[in-house]
N, C-alpha and C positions, 0 to 999 in steps of 0.2 A: 849517264848511268843506265837509264832505260830508254830504248829506242823502239818506236813503232813506225813501220814503213808500209804505206798503202800502195797498191798498184791495181791496175785493171780498168781504170776509168777510160772514157772515150765518148765518141759520138755514135748514137744509135737511133734508128727510126722508131716511132711509136709502135708498140707491140713486140719489139725486139728484146734481147736479153744481154746481160753483162754479169760477170762474176768479179767481185772485188776481193782482194787478198790483203791481209795485214800480218806482217811478220814481226814478231817481238824478239828482242835481244835477250830475254830471260825465259825460263821455262814456264809453261802454262800452269804448272802446279804452284807457282809462286804468286799467281795473280788471282785474286778473289772474284773479280768481275771485269769483263770486257764488254764493250759496246760499240755500236755503229751509230753515228750521228750524221746529220746533213744540214747544210745551211744554204738556202737559196738567196739570191740578191734581194736585199731589202727585208729579209725575214729573219726571225730568231732561229738559232741553232736548235734542232729538235732531235729527240731520240728516235731511232729507227729500229734497232734490235739490241738485245742484251743477252750475254752469255755468262752465266754464273758457273763457277768451277764445280759446285756441288749439285747443280740442277740442269734442266733441259733449257736450251735457248728458246727465246720467244721474239716475236716481232710485234710492232704496234698495229693497232687496228686498221690504220690507213693503208698499210701495205700487206696486211694479212691475206694469204692466198696467192700472193705474187712474189714476195721475198721470203728467203729462208737463210738463217744464219747457222753456221757450223764451225767446227774447230778440228784441227789435226794436232794433237799434243806432241807427237814425235817431231813435227816440223815447227813447233812454236808459232803456229799460224791460225788465224781465224778467217772465215770467208763470209761473204754476203752474196748469195745468188739472187739476182734480180731478173724476173720474168715479166712479160706483159707490160713493159715500161710505158709510162705516160709522160707527156710534156711536163706535168707538174712534179715529176720526179727529178727534174733538172736541178742540180745543186752540187756543191762541193761536199764530198763524203769523207768523214773523219773517223779514224779508229781511236778508241779510248780505253784506258786501263786504269783501274783503281784497286786499292787494297793489295799493294805489292809488298811481299815479304822478303826480307834479307836476313837470314838467320831467324832469330826470335823477334826481330823488330820490323815495323812497317815503315815504308816511306811516308813522309809527311804530306805529300801532295800526289795528285794523279798525273797521268801522262797522256799526251795527244800526239797523233801522227801529223804529218804535214798536209794531209788532205789530197784527194784525187777528184778531178772534175768529171762529172757525168752530165752529158747533154743529150736530151731526148728531143729530136726535132726531125720533121720531114723536109 
């Protein structure tokens, strides 16, 4: 029904940069909120960034000043620009969507992408 496809992960040295993309199969106007999450080995999945359709995107304090989230409505795509990467940023990064409308109804559940691996190592 709704598909989210992440891309852009890879191996990068500390201090390097990567840009992640998440392409949605529905229009951005039909999604109330999208987010980026990450999960490191042995850790809980945590929120990294959130993009609400009616407001400005924000990132959590642990990545503030280094990461930035954005969206391109024409391409049905959201991005996560990651700069000054640190080893502790190593994780699988997931795209997430919630509050998706179909006509006048909402989907009962949220949706997750398949994840993309980001590894920061020298």
